[in-house]
C-alpha positions as CSV (number, residue, x, y, z in Angstrom):
1,M,152.7,-196.5,-43.3
2,K,149.4,-195.0,-44.5
3,K,148.9,-193.3,-41.1
4,I,152.3,-191.7,-41.5
5,G,151.5,-190.4,-45.0
6,L,148.3,-188.9,-43.8
7,L,150.1,-187.2,-40.8
8,L,152.7,-185.7,-43.0
9,I,150.2,-184.3,-45.2
10,A,148.2,-182.9,-42.4
11,I,151.4,-181.2,-41.1
12,I,152.5,-179.9,-44.4
13,A,148.9,-178.4,-44.8
14,L,149.0,-176.7,-41.5
15,I,152.6,-175.3,-42.1
16,S,151.7,-174.0,-45.5
17,C,148.6,-172.2,-44.6
18,E,149.2,-168.5,-44.8
19,K,147.7,-166.5,-42.0
20,G,146.4,-163.1,-42.6
21,P,146.4,-160.0,-40.4
22,G,145.5,-160.5,-36.8
23,E,147.0,-161.7,-33.5
24,G,149.5,-164.4,-33.3
25,G,152.7,-162.6,-34.5
26,E,155.7,-160.8,-33.1
27,A,155.0,-157.2,-34.6
28,K,153.5,-154.4,-33.0
29,I,151.7,-150.9,-33.9
30,T,152.3,-148.1,-31.5
31,G,151.2,-144.4,-31.3
32,T,150.0,-141.5,-29.3
33,V,146.6,-139.8,-28.9
34,I,146.8,-136.0,-28.4
35,M,143.8,-134.1,-27.2
36,E,143.3,-130.4,-28.3
37,D,141.0,-128.2,-26.3
38,W,139.4,-125.3,-28.6
39,N,137.1,-122.5,-27.7
40,V,133.5,-122.5,-28.7
41,D,133.7,-121.4,-32.2
42,F,136.9,-123.5,-32.9
43,T,139.0,-120.4,-33.8
44,F,141.5,-120.7,-31.1
45,R,143.2,-123.7,-29.4
46,R,143.5,-123.3,-25.7
47,D,145.5,-126.3,-25.0
48,S,147.0,-129.5,-26.3
49,F,147.8,-132.5,-24.2
50,P,148.2,-136.3,-24.1
51,A,144.7,-138.1,-24.2
52,Q,144.6,-140.2,-21.1
53,A,142.4,-143.4,-20.9
54,Y,141.2,-142.9,-24.6
55,D,139.9,-145.7,-26.6
56,V,141.8,-146.9,-29.6
57,Y,140.6,-149.6,-32.1
58,I,142.4,-151.9,-34.6
59,I,140.8,-153.5,-37.6
60,Y,142.5,-156.6,-38.9
61,G,142.7,-156.6,-42.8
62,D,139.5,-156.0,-44.4
63,D,137.3,-157.2,-41.4
64,P,134.1,-155.2,-41.2
65,Y,134.4,-154.8,-37.5
66,F,137.2,-153.9,-35.0
67,G,139.2,-156.7,-33.7
68,D,140.5,-155.2,-30.5
69,K,140.2,-152.1,-28.3
70,I,142.7,-150.7,-25.9
71,E,143.0,-147.5,-23.9
72,T,145.9,-145.1,-23.9
73,N,148.1,-144.8,-20.8
74,Y,148.9,-141.6,-18.8
75,D,150.9,-139.9,-21.7
76,G,148.5,-140.8,-24.6
77,Y,150.6,-144.0,-25.7
78,F,149.1,-147.1,-27.0
79,E,150.4,-150.3,-28.3
80,F,148.8,-153.4,-30.1
81,N,151.2,-156.2,-29.8
82,Y,151.6,-159.8,-31.2
83,L,150.5,-159.0,-34.8
84,R,151.1,-160.8,-37.9
85,E,152.2,-159.6,-41.2
86,G,149.4,-157.7,-43.1
87,D,147.4,-154.7,-43.3
88,Y,145.7,-152.9,-40.3
89,T,143.5,-149.9,-39.6
90,I,144.0,-148.0,-36.4
91,Y,141.3,-145.5,-35.6
92,T,139.8,-143.6,-32.7
93,Y,137.0,-141.0,-32.3
94,S,137.0,-137.2,-32.1
95,K,134.5,-134.3,-31.9
96,D,134.0,-132.8,-35.5
97,K,135.2,-129.3,-35.5
98,T,134.0,-128.8,-39.0
99,L,130.3,-128.7,-37.6
100,D,128.5,-125.8,-35.9
101,Y,129.4,-125.6,-32.3
102,N,126.0,-126.8,-31.3
103,M,126.5,-130.1,-33.0
104,T,130.0,-130.8,-31.4
105,S,128.5,-133.9,-30.0
106,Q,128.8,-135.5,-33.4
107,L,131.9,-137.5,-33.9
108,T,134.3,-138.1,-36.7
109,T,137.0,-140.8,-37.1
110,V,140.8,-140.3,-36.9
111,M,142.3,-143.2,-38.9
112,R,145.6,-144.6,-39.7
113,E,146.3,-147.2,-42.3
114,V,149.2,-149.6,-41.4
115,S,151.0,-152.3,-43.3
116,I,153.3,-154.7,-41.3
117,T,155.8,-156.3,-43.7
118,E,158.2,-158.1,-41.5
119,K,157.8,-160.6,-38.8
120,D,158.9,-158.5,-35.8
121,Q,158.3,-154.9,-37.3
122,V,157.4,-152.1,-34.9
123,V,155.3,-149.6,-36.7
124,T,154.6,-146.3,-35.0
125,V,151.6,-144.4,-36.5
126,E,151.5,-140.4,-36.8
127,D,150.0,-138.8,-33.8
128,M,146.3,-139.1,-33.7
129,V,144.9,-135.5,-32.7
130,V,141.4,-135.5,-31.3
131,I,139.2,-132.6,-30.3
132,K,137.8,-132.2,-26.7
């Protein structure tokens, strides 16, 4: 009888543990990365197209480091699957067009904050525009 009581307590403890943001759920975050091609002094945008095979990162909750990284497909689309309810940060890197053209190798972060509030929710973030 004592073993059954301990087993029930252990089961209740496992069931009642609330899991935070991260993998293991049924929700997903989707989006698209768009690449812009500018002239040398960033005064004229020459072209805009899907960013193919471009890295996109996800941070679970307030973790200090990214939890996963994926690449966009042929049309700039990405998808993070199997997420639990909680807060997420989606980000990628872009050249910084606010700097002098000779410093364009410096990067800036393009970020989207996302909250998943339902078990099987699909959240599509606003297009993430990066500079070539």
